[in-house]
N, C-alpha and C positions, 0 to 999 in steps of 0.2 A: 497596248491600249492604255490610256491614262484616265484619271478621274475627270469627269466633265465639270469644270469649274465655270463654264459659260452660263449655265442656268442660274437664275436668280435664287438666292437663299430664301427659305420660308421664314416667316416670323413665328415666334412661339405660339401665338394665338392661332395662326393658320395651321400649324402642325397639330395642335391639340384638337382641332376640328376633324382630323382625319381618323379613319378606322385603322386597326393594326395592319390589315392587309394593304391598305393604301400607303401606310408609312413604309412598309417593306418595299413596295413598288417604287416609291420615291427614292429610297436608299439605292436600289438596284440601278435606277436610271442615273443617279448622281455618281455612282461608282462604276458605271458602264459594265455591270455584271448581267450576263444573260442566263446563267444557270439558275436552277430552282433554289439552291442554298447560297447563303452569303459566306463563301469560302475566303478565309483570310489567312495570313501568316504574320508572325511577329515574335517579339522577344519577351521572355519572362524576366521581370526585374523585381527585386526585393526592395520594399519601401519601409524605412524606419522612421517612426514618428515618436513623439514624447509619450503617446498613449499606447502605441501598438506597433507591431511589425506585420506587414502583409505583402502579398505578391500580386502583381497585375500584369496584363499583357500590353506591351507598348510597341512603338515602331510598327504599327498595324498597317498592312498593305493587302490589297486584293491579290489573289494568287497569280493573276495575269498582269500585275502592275508593279511599278517600282516607286510610285509616289505615295506618300503617307495619306491615309484616309481621313476625311473630316465628315462631320455631320452636315446634312443639307439644311441647316437652320441657323439663324443669326444668333450666335452665342459668344460670350466672352472667351478669349483664347484659353484661359485656364480651365474652362469646362468642356473644351473640345477634345476629340480623341488623342491628338498628339501629346497633350499635357495630362489629361485624365486617364487615358488608357481604357482597357475593357476589363470588366470584373470577371473573376472566376472564383469558385468557392475555395475556402481555406483548405479543405480536405484534399481536393483535387490538386491545388497548388503544391501542398506538401508532397503529394505522391510523385509529381513530375519534377518539381524544382528541387525539393530538399532530399527526397529519398533516391530518385533516379538521376539527379544532376542534370536534368534537361533544361536548356536555356532557350532554344528556338523551337517553335511548334507551328503546325498548321492546324486549323480547326474551323468549324462553322460557328457563326454567331447568330444570336436571335434577340428579339426585344426582351428587356427585363420585365419583371412583374410590374403591373400598373402602379402599385403603391410606391415602388422604387422610382419610377419615372416621374410620378407626381411629386415625390419628396424632393427631387433635384430639379423640378420644373423643366424637364427636357423629355419630350415624348419619344425621342430616338435612342435613349440610353440602351446600350447593348450588354449582353453577357455571353460568356463562352458556353457552348454545349459540351458538357464533360465527355460524353461518349464519342465525340468527333475528334478529340485531340490526338494528334500523331506527332512524335518527335520529328525534327527536321530530317533526320537520317532516313525517314520513310517517305520523303517528298517525292521520290522517283516513282512511287506507286501511283501518284496522281497525274503523272505526265501523260499528255496525249497530243494529238496533232494540232489542236487549237491552242493549247496552253504550253508553250515552250518556256521552261524555267532555266534556260542556259546561263542567264546572268548570275544565278546563285552558284552554279557550278564554277563559273569563272571566278567568282569572288572567293570560293573555297580554294581553288587552284592558286589564285593570286596570294591568298593568305599563307598557304603552304610554301609557295616559292619564296616568300619573304622571310622565312625562318632563317635566323642567323646561323650560318654554317659553323662559325667559331663556337657558338653555344653548343651545337651538337658534338663538336670535337671535345669540348670540355666535359660534356656529360659522358661521352665514351671513356675519356681518361678517368673520370670519377668512378665509372663502373668497373674499369680494370683494377683500380686501386681497391675498390670494395671486394672484388674477387680475391685479391691477394690477402686482404684482412681476414676474409672468411676462411681461406685456406689455412692461415695461421691459427685461427680459432679451432678449426677441425683438428689440426695437429695437436693442439693443447688438450682438446677433449679426448683424443685417442690415447694420449700419454697418461690420462687419468683413469682409464677404463678399469685397471686393476683395483684402484682405490674404490671406485664406484661399485664394482662387483662385490668387494668385501662389505661395503655398507649395505648392499642389497641382501647379501646372505644374512647379515645381522638383523635387518628389517624383517626378512622372511621368518627367522626364528622367533622374533617378537610377535609377528602376526600369528604364528601357529599357537603361541601361548595365549594370545588374546582370543583366538577362535575357540580354544578349549574352555576358557573362562566364559565366553559367550554361550557356548553349548551348555555349560553347567547352569547358567542363569535361565536359558530357554527351557531346560529340563524342569527347573523349579517352577517356572511359569506354567508349563504344561500340566504339572502335577496340581498346581493351584486351580487352573481352569477346570481340570477333571473333577476336583473336589467340589468346586462351585457348581459345575454342571450336574454332578450327582445330587447335590442338595436341591438344585432347581427342579430336576426331574422328579425327585422324591416328593417335593411339595406339589408339583403338578399332578402326580399320580394320586396323591392323598387329598386333593383339593376338597372333594365333597365331605370327607370325614373332618378335615380341619375346619371347614365352614360350620359344620354341625356342632363342633366343640368350641366354636367361636375363637379359634386360634388364628384365623385370618378373616378378613372382611369378605362378605359375599359379593360376588360380581353382579351388579344390577345392570343388565344389558340395556334396559330402557333409559338409564341415566347416562349412558356413554355419550360424550359430546363429540360430534364430528370434528375433524381437523379444522382448525381456525382458517376461515377464508382470508386470503391475503388482501382482499379488497382492491380498490382502485390503486394502480401502481404503474410505473414505467419499467421497462426491461432494458438492462444495460446493453445486451447484444442487439436486440431488434430496434430499440428506440434511439440508441446512441451509436449504432454501428461498431460497438466494442471500442469506442474512442474514449480513453481515459481523460484526455484534455477537455473534451466536451462535457463529459459527465462531471468533472470537477467544477466546471463553470456552472452546471445545473445545480450541484449540491450547494455551492456558494449562494446561488439565487434562492434555493430552497431554505437555507438557514436564514437568509435575509427576510424571506416571506414569513418566517416564524419569529421574527424579531431579534435575530442574532446576526450581527454584522462582523464578519471576519474577513481579513484581507485574503486575496487569492493565494498568497504564499502559504498561509496556514492550511488552507483546504488542500492545496496541491501536496504539501508535505505530509499532512495527516493521512491522506488516502495512500500515499506512497509507503509510509512507515507501517500502516496496517498490513499492506501486502508483503512487507519484509518479514513479518512474523517474529519480530523482536519486541522486547519490552520498551514501551514509549513512556518517557517521563515528561510531564507538562510542568514547567517551572514558572513561577511568577508570583506577584503580590496577591493577597487574598482579594477576591472579587474581580480578578482579571478575566474570568470566563473559562477557566480550565475544565471544571466538571460540566459546565454548561455546554462546552464543545462536545464532550463525550456523549451527553444525553441527546443533544440536537443532531449530532452526526449519526448516532445509532438509529434515531427516528428516520433520518433522511435516507438510510439504506435499508429500511424495513426491518431493522434489528431491535435488540433489547439492550438497554444500558443498566448495569448493576453497579451502584456506588457503595463501596464497602469502607466505612470509616475505620481508620487505623487508630488503635488505642496506644497511649504512651507506655503502658505496662506490657506490651507484647515483647516476649523475650525468646520465643522459639517457634518452630514450624507448627506446633500444635495450636498456636494462636491463629494460624492462618487456615490450616486444613483440618483441625480438630484432633481427637485422640480416642483410643479405645479404652474404656473403663472396665478392667477385668472384674471388679467387685460387682458392679451393676450389670455386667455382661452386655454392654451396649456402647455404641460409638457416639461420642459427644461431637456433634457436627458444628459447623460455623456458617455464617452467611456466605463466605467465599466458597466453601465446598458445596453448599446448597446451590449456588449460582452455577458452578461447574456441572453439577448433576442435572440441573434444569436445562442447561445448554446441550448436554448429551441427549436429553430426551426430546429436544427440538432442533435436530441437526440442520434444518433448512434456514434457520434464522441466525444472522450474525449476532454474537454476544460480545459487547464491549464491557469488560469488568474493570472498574476503576478503583484502585486502592487510594482513597482520598486522604490527603496529608500523610503520605506513606512514611515521611521522615519524622513523624512525632515519636516514633520508636526507632532504634537503630535497625536499618533495613537489613544489614547482613545477619542480624540475630534471627529474625523470623522469616526472611525471604531467601536466604542464601541457598538452601536446599532446593527450593522451587526454581530459583534462577538457574542453578546448575542443570536441573532437568530440562529447562527451556533451551539450553545449549545443544541438546540432542537434535540434530538437523536431519538425521537419516530416517526419521519416522516420528510419529506422535509421542511426546514424552509420557512416561508412566509414573503415577504418583502412588507410592505405597501408603496405605492407610492403617493396616494392622497385619498381624502375623497370619500367614496362610494356614498355619496349623489350627487356628481357631475355627476355620470352616469345617474341618473334619470333626472337631469336638462338638460343634453345633449340630451337625447331622446326627451324630451319635446320641446326643441328648434329646433331640426331637423324636428320633425313632423310639427311644426308651419311654418317653412320656406318652407318646401316641399308643404304644403297645399296652402300657398300663391302663390307659383310659379306655381303649377298645376292649380289653379283657373285662374291665368293670362293667361296660355296657352289655357285653355278650352274656355275662353271668347274672344280669338283672332281669326282673320279670317284664320290664317295659321294653326290652329289646334294644337293638343297636341304633335306634333313632334318638336316644336321649341326648340332650344338650349338656354342656358342662354344668350349668346352673342346676339342672335336674339331678345330675349325678351327686353334687355336693349337698343337695337338699335331702337326699336319701341317707339317713343316719348310718346304716350299715355300710353302704358304699363309701361314705365319707371316712369312716374309720379305716377301711381297707386301703383307700388312697393315701391316707396319712402314713400308714404302715409301709406301703410300697415306696413312698417318696422319702421315708425317714424323717417325718415331720412330727413335732410335738403338738399338743392341743393348743398351745399358745400361738403357733405359727399359722399364717393365713394361706389357705389353698387359693383363695381369690388372688392374693398378691403374687403367688407363685405362677398362677395361670397368666397373669398380666406380664410377668417377666418373660415367660416362654413366648407369649404373643409378640412382645417387643423384640425379642431375640430373632424370631422368624422375619419380622419386618426389616430389622437392621440388616440381616444377611442378604435378603433379596433386593433391597434398595441400594445398599452401599457395599460394593465389592471390595475385596482386600486391596486390589490395585485398580486405580481409576486412570484410564487413558485420557489425556487432555484432548477434549473435542476440537476438531479442526475448525469449527466455526467460532472459536473463542480467541479474542485478542485481549491481552493484559495491558492496562494503562495505569500509570501512577501520577498523582499530582503532589507537588512539593511546594511548601512555603519556607522561606528562610527567615527565622527570627530567633529570639532568645529561647523559645520553647522547643526548637527543632534541632535535628542533627544534620551535619553535612553528609553528603553521599560519599562513601569511601571509594578509593581508586578501583577496587575490585568491582564495585557496582557500576561505576561510570564506564568501565571498560566494556561492559556488556549491554548498556542501554543507549537509547538515543534521547537526548535532552532537547526539548522544544521550549524556548524561552517565550513567555507571554508578556505583553505590554498592557498597562492599564488602559481600559477602553477610553478613558478621558484624554489619553495622549494620542489616540488613533485619529486618523483623518476619516471620520465617519462619512462626511460628504463625498470624499474621494472613493470610498468603498461602494457607496450607493451608485455613484457614476460608473464605477467599474462593472458592477452587476448589470446595469442597464445597457452598457456598451456590449457586454458579452451576449446579452439577449439579442440585441440588434445584429451582431456580427455572425452568430452561428446558431443559437438555440431556436430562434424563430424559423430559420431556414429548415431545421429538422422537423418542424411542425409542432414544436412544444408550445403550448399555450397556457398550461397550468404549471405552477412552480411549488405547489403544496403537496405533491404526490411523492411517495418514496420510490427509490430506484432499487430494483431487485438484482442481486448478483448471485452467480453460482459460486460454489466453494472455490473452484479453480480460478474464477475471475477475481476473487478476493485475495488470491495468492496462497499457494500451498507451501508447506514447509519443505525445504530441500537444502542440500549442502550449499554453503556459501561458495561463490566462484573461487577457483584456485588462484593463488598469488602468482601473477605473471610479471616477472622482473622487467620484461620488455614493454609492458603496457604503459602509456603515458601517466596514468594515475599512480600506478605502483612505483614508477620511476620518481615521480614528484614526492610521494610519501617517503620513499627511501631517503631522498635528499633532506626533507624536513626532519626526519628522525635523527639522521646523523648530525645535521648542522644545528638543530634547535631543540627537538623534543628530548633527546637523551641528555644533552648538557643541562637542560632546565629541570631534569628530574621527572619528566612525565613518562609514566608507564605506557608504552605504545608498541605492542607486538603485532603478530599476524592477524589476530582476531579483528581488531577495529578496521584494519585495511581491507580485509575480506568482506566485512560488513559494509564498508564504503563501496566496494565493487557491486555488492548486492543492491545497495540503495541506488547507485547510479543506473543499474539495469532497469529498476522499476520507475525511477524518476523520469527516465527518458520517454516514458509513455505519456507524461503530462507536460513535459518541457524538455526540449532537445538541447538546451544550452549547457554545454560542459562546464562553463565558468560558473553558472548558477548552481550546478550540482556540487562543484568544488566548494563554493561559498557555503552551501548548506552543510556539507560534511564538516567543515571547520566549526560551524555553529553548533552542531549536535554532538560532535565527538571530540573536538580539540579544546575549544574555549572553556567548557565546563571543567576541564582538568587543571586549569590555571589557578593554583593556590600555593604560593611559596613566598619566601623572603627574597625580594629582588636585589638586596644589597650583598647577597652572598656571591663571592667571586668563583668563577669556574674557568680555569685556564687564564687566558688573557683578558676576559671580559667578566663584568658583573652580570648577574642573571637579567636585570632589567635592561641592560644594553643588548643582550641577545634577543630579548623580547622586542625591543625597538627594531632590531635588524629583521626579525621575523615579520613584523608588521609591514615593513617596506617590501620584503620579498613577496608576501601574500598579496599586497596591493598590485604588484607587478604581474603575478601569476593569474589573478582574477581579472585584472584589466579595468579600465575606467568606463568602458562602453556597456557594462552590465546594467540592465534596467531592473532595479529592485528597490523596494521600500527601504529607507535608511534603517528602520528598526530591525530589518532582516539582513543587513549587510555585515558580514563578519569583519570586514576591514574597518567599518565605522565603529562597531561595537568594541573591537580590540583597541582602536584609537581612544575611545572613551575610557576603557579600562586602564590604559596606560596613564591618562591624565589623572584619573582618580587615584591610581597607585602612587604616582609622583607626589600628589598632595598629602598622602598618608605615609610618607617615608619609604616609598617603594615596597609597601606591603601589597602584593598582588593577590587578589581573590575575586574570582568571577562571581561568586555568590553574594558578595556584600555590596 
């Protein structure tokens, strides 16, 4: 049965006058469909435009027909079904087309929302019912006596019968050759088993030594925890006495503040279906709503790098929006931003996390350490701690120890603040002081309820206390009391070892000028560098249009109507610390990096070992959640991990070539590997930026420097 084209087409005005039920009846009559549902089948096709890539249903036919379906209304050809196709949501399209590789489907269609039909001035515009989609392989389930789909089977049979027999023979021959090669490889592996076994024995011996060292460290950690626990328990047991003696603050139950209400917010899992691509679009819109325009590339990469749990360095001119991104992004995810200005005179780790002063018997804290402790006490809030202008001082001087701790991927890094032994000394001193004060109170006429002030106001007790504490008349009991009070507060608030809270991400911002230092290869090897462009050079109108397009394409469909609310993530959704993926020599990315290391990085003098490659694998894993383009992931890896390492004299000769000639070759190779079809802003194109760097280097006598 074919579509009934003998009936006159309706005009737009006539169609607009009909109800939705009437419109459906007209469609069924025009398509000669007798069932309750509008069942169709067709082909999923990916459409690439300058603005976007999307998937639509084309070659649409009724399940009992072979003729292409059209709307029963007088429309220009480009707006009819054969040209326009039928809409289906991007999430559903990705599920079937991208993830499952489905090309042909059967489904039911229904009228689109009224506003969509009004927008395109076509009352008949249809959309796919997501729950009705079935891949073509399941079409046999719909077969019945009235709807014979034999022609599809014949087409498949015809397609199979047309397969070139010679091609099959060639594939068989290729498979046989592959088997021979694999057999040779197996023989080579078997011949090296003895060597591998020897290496295994050596590794086992080293592992045993490492385990013993680890057990020793764990033993010390247990001792420290026991000492700290003993101190905490003692203070809890003596709380009432310590409060009476004003050695700790009294707990005012009436003044306790209930946990801060999260207020109005969106939830990543329930409101965005745990879709990082959609939530990235929302965050970009949220930033724009608050007056911060950032390209989608920055938002995609920032959320990806936050999930990687590595140090992020934001590089660019002053005023490019680096710290603004940290503050606005923290607000957008319901978190807290802490901006810590780095001072030029920072020379050691104590400038970052403080130090213990044995004379004053207290820990001298820093804003950075205070931010970590605040984050520890608020574990449900993300904390973005930004070291602002971190290269005003040499980063490796004050940050090397902390950066080494961040390399620990098997668990949360632990930061040593002071010696564990001092905890035991503190407990002993507090016990001694408390015993002396309690004895003084018990021997007084006023009983054991006397406060410290009342004790020292009693002349006889005052003398006894000075004698017990070994103090002269010139020394102050009040000052000593204050020292003990601070000592208790220090030990209870600042443990000797602080575990880096899992809700903390460390970000650094750098400017390059005459007052700053270059980042050393050791630092660059461990961080991701995001380059920022001046806002005056950005296509702000284009960013606004991008935000509005994303709202229309997906966010409104989710029911999002406000873009000023934060999005709440769980700790797991923000990315937990884990080991980097193992290096796999057979993976395309590892193969590509091995080629670049051998042909370009090593000859150019760039330090490039396993760590950055494994970081790249980790980055690719998370970036795939916001963008499935492997070319764009490769592009970004070169932006963050390779280009920042380019700092050398290009006139130096290495083998047959000068270094600048090798760099020119690498530029051509990179352009070929990334491809010309990648859709990305030029300011984020590693090929374009490397090309600009080469031109600048040539004009400066081949002095190659990414940072200048």
